[in-house]
PDB file of N, CA, C, O and CB in Angstrom:
ATOM      1  N   MET A   1     -27.135   7.238 -21.210  1.00  0.00           N
ATOM      2  CA  MET A   1     -26.603   5.916 -21.354  1.00  0.00           C
ATOM      3  C   MET A   1     -27.480   4.956 -20.540  1.00  0.00           C
ATOM      4  O   MET A   1     -27.777   5.197 -19.370  1.00  0.00           O
ATOM      5  CB  MET A   1     -25.118   5.863 -20.903  1.00  0.00           C
ATOM      6  N   VAL A   2     -27.879   3.877 -21.187  1.00  0.00           N
ATOM      7  CA  VAL A   2     -28.605   2.807 -20.503  1.00  0.00           C
ATOM      8  C   VAL A   2     -27.805   1.532 -20.724  1.00  0.00           C
ATOM      9  O   VAL A   2     -27.567   1.130 -21.862  1.00  0.00           O
ATOM     10  CB  VAL A   2     -30.096   2.663 -21.033  1.00  0.00           C
ATOM     11  N   LEU A   3     -27.394   0.903 -19.634  1.00  0.00           N
ATOM     12  CA  LEU A   3     -26.670  -0.360 -19.676  1.00  0.00           C
ATOM     13  C   LEU A   3     -27.509  -1.398 -18.966  1.00  0.00           C
ATOM     14  O   LEU A   3     -28.005  -1.157 -17.866  1.00  0.00           O
ATOM     15  CB  LEU A   3     -25.257  -0.236 -19.028  1.00  0.00           C
ATOM     16  N   HIS A   4     -27.671  -2.560 -19.597  1.00  0.00           N
ATOM     17  CA  HIS A   4     -28.547  -3.576 -19.022  1.00  0.00           C
ATOM     18  C   HIS A   4     -27.972  -4.959 -19.296  1.00  0.00           C
ATOM     19  O   HIS A   4     -27.421  -5.204 -20.370  1.00  0.00           O
ATOM     20  CB  HIS A   4     -29.981  -3.458 -19.595  1.00  0.00           C
ATOM     21  N   GLY A   5     -28.096  -5.852 -18.339  1.00  0.00           N
ATOM     22  CA  GLY A   5     -27.641  -7.231 -18.505  1.00  0.00           C
ATOM     23  C   GLY A   5     -28.818  -8.175 -18.647  1.00  0.00           C
ATOM     24  O   GLY A   5     -29.871  -7.966 -18.045  1.00  0.00           O
ATOM     25  N   THR A   6     -28.633  -9.224 -19.452  1.00  0.00           N
ATOM     26  CA  THR A   6     -29.729 -10.168 -19.675  1.00  0.00           C
ATOM     27  C   THR A   6     -30.025 -11.029 -18.457  1.00  0.00           C
ATOM     28  O   THR A   6     -31.081 -11.658 -18.394  1.00  0.00           O
ATOM     29  CB  THR A   6     -29.409 -11.056 -20.847  1.00  0.00           C
ATOM     30  N   LYS A   7     -29.118 -11.071 -17.492  1.00  0.00           N
ATOM     31  CA  LYS A   7     -29.357 -11.841 -16.262  1.00  0.00           C
ATOM     32  C   LYS A   7     -29.662 -10.922 -15.079  1.00  0.00           C
ATOM     33  O   LYS A   7     -29.476 -11.303 -13.923  1.00  0.00           O
ATOM     34  CB  LYS A   7     -28.138 -12.721 -15.937  1.00  0.00           C
ATOM     35  N   ASP A   8     -30.125  -9.730 -15.373  1.00  0.00           N
ATOM     36  CA  ASP A   8     -30.514  -8.761 -14.348  1.00  0.00           C
ATOM     37  C   ASP A   8     -31.763  -9.295 -13.636  1.00  0.00           C
ATOM     38  O   ASP A   8     -32.792  -9.524 -14.272  1.00  0.00           O
ATOM     39  CB  ASP A   8     -30.779  -7.338 -14.977  1.00  0.00           C
ATOM     40  N   ASN A   9     -31.670  -9.489 -12.330  1.00  0.00           N
ATOM     41  CA  ASN A   9     -32.805  -9.978 -11.545  1.00  0.00           C
ATOM     42  C   ASN A   9     -33.683  -8.855 -11.009  1.00  0.00           C
ATOM     43  O   ASN A   9     -34.721  -9.120 -10.403  1.00  0.00           O
ATOM     44  CB  ASN A   9     -32.309 -10.817 -10.396  1.00  0.00           C
ATOM     45  N   MET A  10     -33.282  -7.610 -11.223  1.00  0.00           N
ATOM     46  CA  MET A  10     -34.062  -6.477 -10.721  1.00  0.00           C
ATOM     47  C   MET A  10     -34.928  -5.857 -11.811  1.00  0.00           C
ATOM     48  O   MET A  10     -36.069  -5.469 -11.557  1.00  0.00           O
ATOM     49  CB  MET A  10     -33.137  -5.420 -10.138  1.00  0.00           C
ATOM     50  N   ILE A  11     -34.386  -5.765 -13.024  1.00  0.00           N
ATOM     51  CA  ILE A  11     -35.108  -5.162 -14.144  1.00  0.00           C
ATOM     52  C   ILE A  11     -35.091  -6.170 -15.287  1.00  0.00           C
ATOM     53  O   ILE A  11     -34.020  -6.603 -15.713  1.00  0.00           O
ATOM     54  CB  ILE A  11     -34.467  -3.782 -14.581  1.00  0.00           C
ATOM     55  N   SER A  12     -36.252  -6.545 -15.782  1.00  0.00           N
ATOM     56  CA  SER A  12     -36.327  -7.551 -16.845  1.00  0.00           C
ATOM     57  C   SER A  12     -35.762  -7.002 -18.154  1.00  0.00           C
ATOM     58  O   SER A  12     -35.689  -5.789 -18.351  1.00  0.00           O
ATOM     59  CB  SER A  12     -37.783  -8.011 -17.047  1.00  0.00           C
ATOM     60  N   VAL A  13     -35.365  -7.905 -19.038  1.00  0.00           N
ATOM     61  CA  VAL A  13     -34.833  -7.498 -20.339  1.00  0.00           C
ATOM     62  C   VAL A  13     -35.861  -6.685 -21.130  1.00  0.00           C
ATOM     63  O   VAL A  13     -35.495  -5.661 -21.707  1.00  0.00           O
ATOM     64  CB  VAL A  13     -34.404  -8.731 -21.147  1.00  0.00           C
ATOM     65  N   PRO A  14     -37.143  -7.102 -21.179  1.00  0.00           N
ATOM     66  CA  PRO A  14     -38.112  -6.266 -21.896  1.00  0.00           C
ATOM     67  C   PRO A  14     -38.190  -4.840 -21.339  1.00  0.00           C
ATOM     68  O   PRO A  14     -38.349  -3.881 -22.095  1.00  0.00           O
ATOM     69  CB  PRO A  14     -39.487  -6.909 -21.837  1.00  0.00           C
ATOM     70  N   HIS A  15     -38.078  -4.710 -20.014  1.00  0.00           N
ATOM     71  CA  HIS A  15     -38.093  -3.372 -19.424  1.00  0.00           C
ATOM     72  C   HIS A  15     -36.815  -2.607 -19.774  1.00  0.00           C
ATOM     73  O   HIS A  15     -36.859  -1.396 -19.993  1.00  0.00           O
ATOM     74  CB  HIS A  15     -38.257  -3.463 -17.895  1.00  0.00           C
ATOM     75  N   GLY A  16     -35.686  -3.301 -19.827  1.00  0.00           N
ATOM     76  CA  GLY A  16     -34.444  -2.655 -20.246  1.00  0.00           C
ATOM     77  C   GLY A  16     -34.545  -2.149 -21.679  1.00  0.00           C
ATOM     78  O   GLY A  16     -34.114  -1.038 -21.987  1.00  0.00           O
ATOM     79  N   ARG A  17     -35.119  -2.973 -22.549  1.00  0.00           N
ATOM     80  CA  ARG A  17     -35.310  -2.554 -23.947  1.00  0.00           C
ATOM     81  C   ARG A  17     -36.269  -1.357 -24.018  1.00  0.00           C
ATOM     82  O   ARG A  17     -36.072  -0.439 -24.813  1.00  0.00           O
ATOM     83  CB  ARG A  17     -35.856  -3.735 -24.803  1.00  0.00           C
ATOM     84  N   LYS A  18     -37.300  -1.385 -23.182  1.00  0.00           N
ATOM     85  CA  LYS A  18     -38.275  -0.283 -23.166  1.00  0.00           C
ATOM     86  C   LYS A  18     -37.603   1.010 -22.702  1.00  0.00           C
ATOM     87  O   LYS A  18     -37.870   2.079 -23.252  1.00  0.00           O
ATOM     88  CB  LYS A  18     -39.479  -0.626 -22.242  1.00  0.00           C
ATOM     89  N   LEU A  19     -36.741   0.920 -21.703  1.00  0.00           N
ATOM     90  CA  LEU A  19     -35.996   2.105 -21.251  1.00  0.00           C
ATOM     91  C   LEU A  19     -35.182   2.704 -22.394  1.00  0.00           C
ATOM     92  O   LEU A  19     -35.189   3.916 -22.610  1.00  0.00           O
ATOM     93  CB  LEU A  19     -35.066   1.743 -20.074  1.00  0.00           C
ATOM     94  N   ILE A  20     -34.484   1.840 -23.119  1.00  0.00           N
ATOM     95  CA  ILE A  20     -33.672   2.319 -24.242  1.00  0.00           C
ATOM     96  C   ILE A  20     -34.569   2.952 -25.292  1.00  0.00           C
ATOM     97  O   ILE A  20     -34.253   4.012 -25.832  1.00  0.00           O
ATOM     98  CB  ILE A  20     -32.846   1.165 -24.863  1.00  0.00           C
ATOM     99  N   GLU A  21     -35.689   2.300 -25.579  1.00  0.00           N
ATOM    100  CA  GLU A  21     -36.618   2.827 -26.582  1.00  0.00           C
ATOM    101  C   GLU A  21     -37.195   4.177 -26.167  1.00  0.00           C
ATOM    102  O   GLU A  21     -37.265   5.100 -26.979  1.00  0.00           O
ATOM    103  CB  GLU A  21     -37.752   1.835 -26.823  1.00  0.00           C
ATOM    104  N   MET A  22     -37.604   4.296 -24.919  1.00  0.00           N
ATOM    105  CA  MET A  22     -38.262   5.519 -24.451  1.00  0.00           C
ATOM    106  C   MET A  22     -37.271   6.667 -24.234  1.00  0.00           C
ATOM    107  O   MET A  22     -37.560   7.811 -24.584  1.00  0.00           O
ATOM    108  CB  MET A  22     -39.014   5.240 -23.155  1.00  0.00           C
ATOM    109  N   LEU A  23     -36.114   6.365 -23.661  1.00  0.00           N
ATOM    110  CA  LEU A  23     -35.149   7.421 -23.347  1.00  0.00           C
ATOM    111  C   LEU A  23     -34.303   7.814 -24.553  1.00  0.00           C
ATOM    112  O   LEU A  23     -33.802   8.937 -24.620  1.00  0.00           O
ATOM    113  CB  LEU A  23     -34.245   6.976 -22.217  1.00  0.00           C
ATOM    114  N   GLN A  24     -34.141   6.903 -25.499  1.00  0.00           N
ATOM    115  CA  GLN A  24     -33.300   7.121 -26.673  1.00  0.00           C
ATOM    116  C   GLN A  24     -31.946   7.723 -26.274  1.00  0.00           C
ATOM    117  O   GLN A  24     -31.577   8.811 -26.716  1.00  0.00           O
ATOM    118  CB  GLN A  24     -34.018   8.041 -27.679  1.00  0.00           C
ATOM    119  N   PRO A  25     -31.223   6.992 -25.432  1.00  0.00           N
ATOM    120  CA  PRO A  25     -29.937   7.514 -24.978  1.00  0.00           C
ATOM    121  C   PRO A  25     -28.913   7.485 -26.110  1.00  0.00           C
ATOM    122  O   PRO A  25     -29.102   6.799 -27.115  1.00  0.00           O
ATOM    123  CB  PRO A  25     -29.424   6.706 -23.774  1.00  0.00           C
ATOM    124  N   GLY A  26     -27.851   8.221 -25.940  1.00  0.00           N
ATOM    125  CA  GLY A  26     -26.771   8.178 -26.912  1.00  0.00           C
ATOM    126  C   GLY A  26     -26.156   6.791 -26.986  1.00  0.00           C
ATOM    127  O   GLY A  26     -25.672   6.376 -28.039  1.00  0.00           O
ATOM    128  N   THR A  27     -26.177   6.077 -25.871  1.00  0.00           N
ATOM    129  CA  THR A  27     -25.661   4.715 -25.807  1.00  0.00           C
ATOM    130  C   THR A  27     -26.674   3.849 -25.082  1.00  0.00           C
ATOM    131  O   THR A  27     -27.080   4.163 -23.963  1.00  0.00           O
ATOM    132  CB  THR A  27     -24.277   4.665 -25.098  1.00  0.00           C
ATOM    133  N   GLY A  28     -27.077   2.774 -25.710  1.00  0.00           N
ATOM    134  CA  GLY A  28     -27.975   1.790 -25.102  1.00  0.00           C
ATOM    135  C   GLY A  28     -27.419   0.402 -25.357  1.00  0.00           C
ATOM    136  O   GLY A  28     -27.306  -0.025 -26.506  1.00  0.00           O
ATOM    137  N   VAL A  29     -27.069  -0.309 -24.283  1.00  0.00           N
ATOM    138  CA  VAL A  29     -26.425  -1.616 -24.415  1.00  0.00           C
ATOM    139  C   VAL A  29     -27.175  -2.637 -23.582  1.00  0.00           C
ATOM    140  O   VAL A  29     -27.485  -2.398 -22.415  1.00  0.00           O
ATOM    141  CB  VAL A  29     -24.941  -1.551 -23.985  1.00  0.00           C
ATOM    142  N   ILE A  30     -27.463  -3.782 -24.196  1.00  0.00           N
ATOM    143  CA  ILE A  30     -27.968  -4.940 -23.458  1.00  0.00           C
ATOM    144  C   ILE A  30     -26.902  -6.011 -23.615  1.00  0.00           C
ATOM    145  O   ILE A  30     -26.651  -6.501 -24.716  1.00  0.00           O
ATOM    146  CB  ILE A  30     -29.397  -5.431 -23.989  1.00  0.00           C
ATOM    147  N   LYS A  31     -26.279  -6.366 -22.501  1.00  0.00           N
ATOM    148  CA  LYS A  31     -25.127  -7.268 -22.511  1.00  0.00           C
ATOM    149  C   LYS A  31     -25.565  -8.666 -22.078  1.00  0.00           C
ATOM    150  O   LYS A  31     -26.191  -8.840 -21.032  1.00  0.00           O
ATOM    151  CB  LYS A  31     -24.000  -6.736 -21.581  1.00  0.00           C
ATOM    152  N   GLU A  32     -25.225  -9.655 -22.898  1.00  0.00           N
ATOM    153  CA  GLU A  32     -25.575 -11.046 -22.621  1.00  0.00           C
ATOM    154  C   GLU A  32     -24.881 -11.564 -21.363  1.00  0.00           C
ATOM    155  O   GLU A  32     -23.729 -11.227 -21.087  1.00  0.00           O
ATOM    156  CB  GLU A  32     -25.213 -11.926 -23.812  1.00  0.00           C
ATOM    157  N   ASP A  33     -25.601 -12.384 -20.612  1.00  0.00           N
ATOM    158  CA  ASP A  33     -25.069 -13.095 -19.439  1.00  0.00           C
ATOM    159  C   ASP A  33     -24.503 -12.196 -18.361  1.00  0.00           C
ATOM    160  O   ASP A  33     -23.610 -12.611 -17.622  1.00  0.00           O
ATOM    161  CB  ASP A  33     -24.011 -14.037 -19.869  1.00  0.00           C
ATOM    162  N   ARG A  34     -25.008 -10.958 -18.251  1.00  0.00           N
ATOM    163  CA  ARG A  34     -24.575 -10.051 -17.198  1.00  0.00           C
ATOM    164  C   ARG A  34     -25.766  -9.668 -16.342  1.00  0.00           C
ATOM    165  O   ARG A  34     -26.908  -9.693 -16.798  1.00  0.00           O
ATOM    166  CB  ARG A  34     -23.903  -8.796 -17.790  1.00  0.00           C
ATOM    167  N   GLY A  35     -25.489  -9.314 -15.099  1.00  0.00           N
ATOM    168  CA  GLY A  35     -26.548  -8.979 -14.163  1.00  0.00           C
ATOM    169  C   GLY A  35     -26.815  -7.487 -14.069  1.00  0.00           C
ATOM    170  O   GLY A  35     -26.598  -6.736 -15.020  1.00  0.00           O
ATOM    171  N   HIS A  36     -27.289  -7.076 -12.906  1.00  0.00           N
ATOM    172  CA  HIS A  36     -27.721  -5.698 -12.700  1.00  0.00           C
ATOM    173  C   HIS A  36     -26.556  -4.714 -12.625  1.00  0.00           C
ATOM    174  O   HIS A  36     -26.718  -3.538 -12.951  1.00  0.00           O
ATOM    175  CB  HIS A  36     -28.538  -5.606 -11.441  1.00  0.00           C
ATOM    176  N   VAL A  37     -25.398  -5.180 -12.202  1.00  0.00           N
ATOM    177  CA  VAL A  37     -24.248  -4.278 -12.047  1.00  0.00           C
ATOM    178  C   VAL A  37     -23.061  -4.768 -12.874  1.00  0.00           C
ATOM    179  O   VAL A  37     -21.952  -4.933 -12.366  1.00  0.00           O
ATOM    180  CB  VAL A  37     -23.845  -4.163 -10.559  1.00  0.00           C
ATOM    181  N   PHE A  38     -23.323  -4.997 -14.166  1.00  0.00           N
ATOM    182  CA  PHE A  38     -22.229  -5.545 -14.974  1.00  0.00           C
ATOM    183  C   PHE A  38     -21.106  -4.554 -15.159  1.00  0.00           C
ATOM    184  O   PHE A  38     -20.036  -4.936 -15.633  1.00  0.00           O
ATOM    185  CB  PHE A  38     -22.740  -5.981 -16.323  1.00  0.00           C
ATOM    186  N   MET A  39     -21.305  -3.286 -14.802  1.00  0.00           N
ATOM    187  CA  MET A  39     -20.202  -2.333 -14.850  1.00  0.00           C
ATOM    188  C   MET A  39     -19.136  -2.686 -13.818  1.00  0.00           C
ATOM    189  O   MET A  39     -17.993  -2.239 -13.916  1.00  0.00           O
ATOM    190  CB  MET A  39     -20.715  -0.909 -14.618  1.00  0.00           C
ATOM    191  N   ILE A  40     -19.516  -3.479 -12.844  1.00  0.00           N
ATOM    192  CA  ILE A  40     -18.535  -4.011 -11.893  1.00  0.00           C
ATOM    193  C   ILE A  40     -18.062  -5.378 -12.374  1.00  0.00           C
ATOM    194  O   ILE A  40     -16.879  -5.702 -12.270  1.00  0.00           O
ATOM    195  CB  ILE A  40     -19.141  -4.111 -10.459  1.00  0.00           C
ATOM    196  N   GLU A  41     -18.994  -6.183 -12.902  1.00  0.00           N
ATOM    197  CA  GLU A  41     -18.650  -7.515 -13.397  1.00  0.00           C
ATOM    198  C   GLU A  41     -17.653  -7.434 -14.556  1.00  0.00           C
ATOM    199  O   GLU A  41     -16.770  -8.282 -14.678  1.00  0.00           O
ATOM    200  CB  GLU A  41     -19.916  -8.260 -13.842  1.00  0.00           C
ATOM    201  N   GLU A  42     -17.796  -6.419 -15.399  1.00  0.00           N
ATOM    202  CA  GLU A  42     -16.903  -6.224 -16.547  1.00  0.00           C
ATOM    203  C   GLU A  42     -16.368  -4.798 -16.529  1.00  0.00           C
ATOM    204  O   GLU A  42     -16.583  -4.028 -17.464  1.00  0.00           O
ATOM    205  CB  GLU A  42     -17.641  -6.517 -17.890  1.00  0.00           C
ATOM    206  N   TRP A  43     -15.677  -4.464 -15.463  1.00  0.00           N
ATOM    207  CA  TRP A  43     -15.257  -3.084 -15.254  1.00  0.00           C
ATOM    208  C   TRP A  43     -14.305  -2.586 -16.331  1.00  0.00           C
ATOM    209  O   TRP A  43     -14.344  -1.404 -16.672  1.00  0.00           O
ATOM    210  CB  TRP A  43     -14.605  -2.948 -13.909  1.00  0.00           C
ATOM    211  N   ARG A  44     -13.456  -3.442 -16.875  1.00  0.00           N
ATOM    212  CA  ARG A  44     -12.544  -2.973 -17.932  1.00  0.00           C
ATOM    213  C   ARG A  44     -13.330  -2.522 -19.155  1.00  0.00           C
ATOM    214  O   ARG A  44     -13.086  -1.444 -19.696  1.00  0.00           O
ATOM    215  CB  ARG A  44     -11.545  -4.085 -18.325  1.00  0.00           C
ATOM    216  N   TRP A  45     -14.276  -3.357 -19.589  1.00  0.00           N
ATOM    217  CA  TRP A  45     -15.123  -3.011 -20.741  1.00  0.00           C
ATOM    218  C   TRP A  45     -15.872  -1.714 -20.464  1.00  0.00           C
ATOM    219  O   TRP A  45     -15.912  -0.822 -21.312  1.00  0.00           O
ATOM    220  CB  TRP A  45     -16.124  -4.155 -21.056  1.00  0.00           C
ATOM    221  N   HIS A  46     -16.461  -1.612 -19.287  1.00  0.00           N
ATOM    222  CA  HIS A  46     -17.234  -0.436 -18.904  1.00  0.00           C
ATOM    223  C   HIS A  46     -16.348   0.814 -18.911  1.00  0.00           C
ATOM    224  O   HIS A  46     -16.724   1.842 -19.474  1.00  0.00           O
ATOM    225  CB  HIS A  46     -17.869  -0.637 -17.513  1.00  0.00           C
ATOM    226  N   ASN A  47     -15.176   0.721 -18.287  1.00  0.00           N
ATOM    227  CA  ASN A  47     -14.280   1.878 -18.221  1.00  0.00           C
ATOM    228  C   ASN A  47     -13.821   2.312 -19.609  1.00  0.00           C
ATOM    229  O   ASN A  47     -13.746   3.508 -19.887  1.00  0.00           O
ATOM    230  CB  ASN A  47     -13.066   1.557 -17.350  1.00  0.00           C
ATOM    231  N   GLU A  48     -13.513   1.352 -20.486  1.00  0.00           N
ATOM    232  CA  GLU A  48     -13.108   1.695 -21.847  1.00  0.00           C
ATOM    233  C   GLU A  48     -14.242   2.395 -22.597  1.00  0.00           C
ATOM    234  O   GLU A  48     -14.003   3.334 -23.356  1.00  0.00           O
ATOM    235  CB  GLU A  48     -12.671   0.434 -22.607  1.00  0.00           C
ATOM    236  N   MET A  49     -15.469   1.938 -22.383  1.00  0.00           N
ATOM    237  CA  MET A  49     -16.614   2.568 -23.033  1.00  0.00           C
ATOM    238  C   MET A  49     -16.771   4.011 -22.544  1.00  0.00           C
ATOM    239  O   MET A  49     -16.980   4.917 -23.350  1.00  0.00           O
ATOM    240  CB  MET A  49     -17.907   1.761 -22.762  1.00  0.00           C
ATOM    241  N   ILE A  50     -16.672   4.226 -21.248  1.00  0.00           N
ATOM    242  CA  ILE A  50     -16.796   5.570 -20.676  1.00  0.00           C
ATOM    243  C   ILE A  50     -15.664   6.463 -21.181  1.00  0.00           C
ATOM    244  O   ILE A  50     -15.896   7.613 -21.553  1.00  0.00           O
ATOM    245  CB  ILE A  50     -16.787   5.510 -19.127  1.00  0.00           C
ATOM    246  N   GLU A  51     -14.447   5.937 -21.193  1.00  0.00           N
ATOM    247  CA  GLU A  51     -13.313   6.716 -21.692  1.00  0.00           C
ATOM    248  C   GLU A  51     -13.535   7.138 -23.136  1.00  0.00           C
ATOM    249  O   GLU A  51     -13.234   8.274 -23.505  1.00  0.00           O
ATOM    250  CB  GLU A  51     -12.016   5.912 -21.574  1.00  0.00           C
ATOM    251  N   GLY A  52     -14.058   6.234 -23.956  1.00  0.00           N
ATOM    252  CA  GLY A  52     -14.349   6.560 -25.346  1.00  0.00           C
ATOM    253  C   GLY A  52     -15.381   7.663 -25.468  1.00  0.00           C
ATOM    254  O   GLY A  52     -15.257   8.545 -26.318  1.00  0.00           O
ATOM    255  N   MET A  53     -16.395   7.618 -24.627  1.00  0.00           N
ATOM    256  CA  MET A  53     -17.427   8.656 -24.643  1.00  0.00           C
ATOM    257  C   MET A  53     -16.828  10.009 -24.247  1.00  0.00           C
ATOM    258  O   MET A  53     -17.132  11.029 -24.865  1.00  0.00           O
ATOM    259  CB  MET A  53     -18.589   8.281 -23.691  1.00  0.00           C
ATOM    260  N   VAL A  54     -15.989  10.013 -23.232  1.00  0.00           N
ATOM    261  CA  VAL A  54     -15.354  11.260 -22.781  1.00  0.00           C
ATOM    262  C   VAL A  54     -14.459  11.820 -23.885  1.00  0.00           C
ATOM    263  O   VAL A  54     -14.444  13.027 -24.125  1.00  0.00           O
ATOM    264  CB  VAL A  54     -14.529  11.023 -21.485  1.00  0.00           C
ATOM    265  N   GLU A  55     -13.717  10.945 -24.551  1.00  0.00           N
ATOM    266  CA  GLU A  55     -12.849  11.397 -25.647  1.00  0.00           C
ATOM    267  C   GLU A  55     -13.665  12.029 -26.773  1.00  0.00           C
ATOM    268  O   GLU A  55     -13.261  13.050 -27.329  1.00  0.00           O
ATOM    269  CB  GLU A  55     -12.022  10.223 -26.194  1.00  0.00           C
ATOM    270  N   ARG A  56     -14.806  11.432 -27.115  1.00  0.00           N
ATOM    271  CA  ARG A  56     -15.654  11.999 -28.169  1.00  0.00           C
ATOM    272  C   ARG A  56     -16.178  13.376 -27.777  1.00  0.00           C
ATOM    273  O   ARG A  56     -16.229  14.282 -28.610  1.00  0.00           O
ATOM    274  CB  ARG A  56     -16.829  11.061 -28.472  1.00  0.00           C
ATOM    275  N   VAL A  57     -16.564  13.538 -26.520  1.00  0.00           N
ATOM    276  CA  VAL A  57     -17.048  14.842 -26.049  1.00  0.00           C
ATOM    277  C   VAL A  57     -15.917  15.867 -26.092  1.00  0.00           C
ATOM    278  O   VAL A  57     -16.129  17.011 -26.495  1.00  0.00           O
ATOM    279  CB  VAL A  57     -17.620  14.731 -24.610  1.00  0.00           C
ATOM    280  N   GLU A  58     -14.723  15.462 -25.681  1.00  0.00           N
ATOM    281  CA  GLU A  58     -13.586  16.388 -25.724  1.00  0.00           C
ATOM    282  C   GLU A  58     -13.285  16.813 -27.157  1.00  0.00           C
ATOM    283  O   GLU A  58     -12.992  17.981 -27.412  1.00  0.00           O
ATOM    284  CB  GLU A  58     -12.340  15.742 -25.092  1.00  0.00           C
ATOM    285  N   GLU A  59     -13.356  15.867 -28.092  1.00  0.00           N
ATOM    286  CA  GLU A  59     -13.132  16.203 -29.502  1.00  0.00           C
ATOM    287  C   GLU A  59     -14.194  17.181 -29.997  1.00  0.00           C
ATOM    288  O   GLU A  59     -13.877  18.130 -30.714  1.00  0.00           O
ATOM    289  CB  GLU A  59     -13.136  14.927 -30.370  1.00  0.00           C
ATOM    290  N   MET A  60     -15.440  16.957 -29.621  1.00  0.00           N
ATOM    291  CA  MET A  60     -16.514  17.854 -30.019  1.00  0.00           C
ATOM    292  C   MET A  60     -16.291  19.259 -29.450  1.00  0.00           C
ATOM    293  O   MET A  60     -16.518  20.259 -30.130  1.00  0.00           O
ATOM    294  CB  MET A  60     -17.868  17.300 -29.557  1.00  0.00           C
ATOM    295  N   ARG A  61     -15.848  19.315 -28.204  1.00  0.00           N
ATOM    296  CA  ARG A  61     -15.586  20.592 -27.547  1.00  0.00           C
ATOM    297  C   ARG A  61     -14.475  21.350 -28.282  1.00  0.00           C
ATOM    298  O   ARG A  61     -14.570  22.558 -28.497  1.00  0.00           O
ATOM    299  CB  ARG A  61     -15.200  20.370 -26.066  1.00  0.00           C
ATOM    300  N   GLU A  62     -13.436  20.627 -28.658  1.00  0.00           N
ATOM    301  CA  GLU A  62     -12.322  21.249 -29.375  1.00  0.00           C
ATOM    302  C   GLU A  62     -12.774  21.775 -30.743  1.00  0.00           C
ATOM    303  O   GLU A  62     -12.236  22.767 -31.235  1.00  0.00           O
ATOM    304  CB  GLU A  62     -11.168  20.240 -29.548  1.00  0.00           C
ATOM    305  N   GLN A  63     -13.747  21.119 -31.348  1.00  0.00           N
ATOM    306  CA  GLN A  63     -14.253  21.533 -32.656  1.00  0.00           C
ATOM    307  C   GLN A  63     -15.332  22.622 -32.538  1.00  0.00           C
ATOM    308  O   GLN A  63     -15.858  23.110 -33.539  1.00  0.00           O
ATOM    309  CB  GLN A  63     -14.815  20.322 -33.402  1.00  0.00           C
ATOM    310  N   GLY A  64     -15.642  22.984 -31.298  1.00  0.00           N
ATOM    311  CA  GLY A  64     -16.624  24.031 -31.071  1.00  0.00           C
ATOM    312  C   GLY A  64     -18.060  23.595 -31.235  1.00  0.00           C
ATOM    313  O   GLY A  64     -18.926  24.429 -31.498  1.00  0.00           O
ATOM    314  N   LYS A  65     -18.339  22.314 -31.087  1.00  0.00           N
ATOM    315  CA  LYS A  65     -19.716  21.811 -31.237  1.00  0.00           C
ATOM    316  C   LYS A  65     -20.431  21.758 -29.926  1.00  0.00           C
ATOM    317  O   LYS A  65     -21.594  21.360 -29.873  1.00  0.00           O
ATOM    318  CB  LYS A  65     -19.723  20.439 -31.862  1.00  0.00           C
TER     319      LYS A  65
END
């Protein structure tokens, strides 16, 4: 998972896009108007996304994948 904000002052947006391109994560998000730690800035959104990922893995496990 790569999460990146367009107002990140530590890692530029082009570098964030390059990370997503090179790593090809299962989830790659560039969020508008968010900084370097938008998982804190938008913790509800972040937590819901993580919960969804965990649920998908649990479903896969139950299906024997």
